[in-house]
N, C-alpha and C positions, 0 to 999 in steps of 0.2 A: 754773128756773136760763139769765142769764144768757148768751149766744156770739153776738152781736152783733163783730164786726169794725169795729174809729172807722175812721172818718174820714180821721182824721188821724195813724193808728202803727193798721197795720189788723198788725205783724209783728206788737204786745200782745199782741195780742185772738184775739176767733175766728174764728170763721170766718163767721157768717150776713152777707150785705154789709150796706152802706148804703139806706133806701127813697128812693129822688128824692118826696118833692114838691110840689106850686102854689102857692106862694106867693101866688104872681097869682090863686090863685081865689076868693083871703082878703086880701085884702090891690091891688087895681090895682093902682096906685099905687108898686107897691114898683121898688125897682131891681137887684134879686135874682128872678125871678120860680121858677126851681127850687130847693130848701135838699135836701139832703143829713141823712136826720137817724135812730138808730141802729136800727136798725129798733127793739125790745123798746119804740121808746117813736115808731114813727110814729105810731099808737094818739095818742095823748095827748097830744100836739104838734096835735100838730092837729084836735082839741076848742079848744083854744087856742082857736086863730084863728078856727075857727069860730065863738067867743064874743068873739071884734071885740082880742086879745091880741097885741098882735103879741111874737114873740122874735130873739131877736143872735145864740144859741146852743144849743142844748143839749147834754149826755151821757149817755149812763142810769149810768153808772161801773164798765164792766164787770165785774160781779162786787162793787163794791167796789176795785179793781184802781184807778180815780182820785176813788174818792170816791163819794158816793151818785148820784142822779140828780143834774142839774138842772138848769137854762133861766137865763139870762139874758133880763129883761124891758126894754122902753124903759122902759118912765112905774112909778113907783112908785104909782102909785093903780090899775093889774091887777094887783097885787101879790094883797091879799084873792081877787077871783073869779081867779084862779090858780092860788089855794090849796085854794081847796074844791073847783075841779077836779083836779085834781092828789094830795089828797089822794083821789080814786073812785080811783090803779093804787096804793094801798094798801100803796109803799114812801115810806120818808121819800126830802122833795126837798128839795133847796139851793133855796132860788126869789134870785136876784140881780136889780139890777136895775143898767142899766153905764148910765150922762150921758153920753153926748160933746159 
């Protein structure tokens, strides 16, 4: 069971703080070199980045309090590969494409 503390809503979630990942390690052109990610999904988010899949946001869902784990992608073209990687996590993921 997840005990992650939400970066956005710490008062409503667990006690394990977020993990700060280096997005610049995978995407040197990023305008945001580090990103806070829920601890229990930090490994899988980093796997997406290692596969070249850019993310806009993510949430572990905090035991269903905010729905299933979710991730927002930059492009729909990345969704099939992201789904393959996320299946390895074993939880049902919601994949969204953020068009800006």
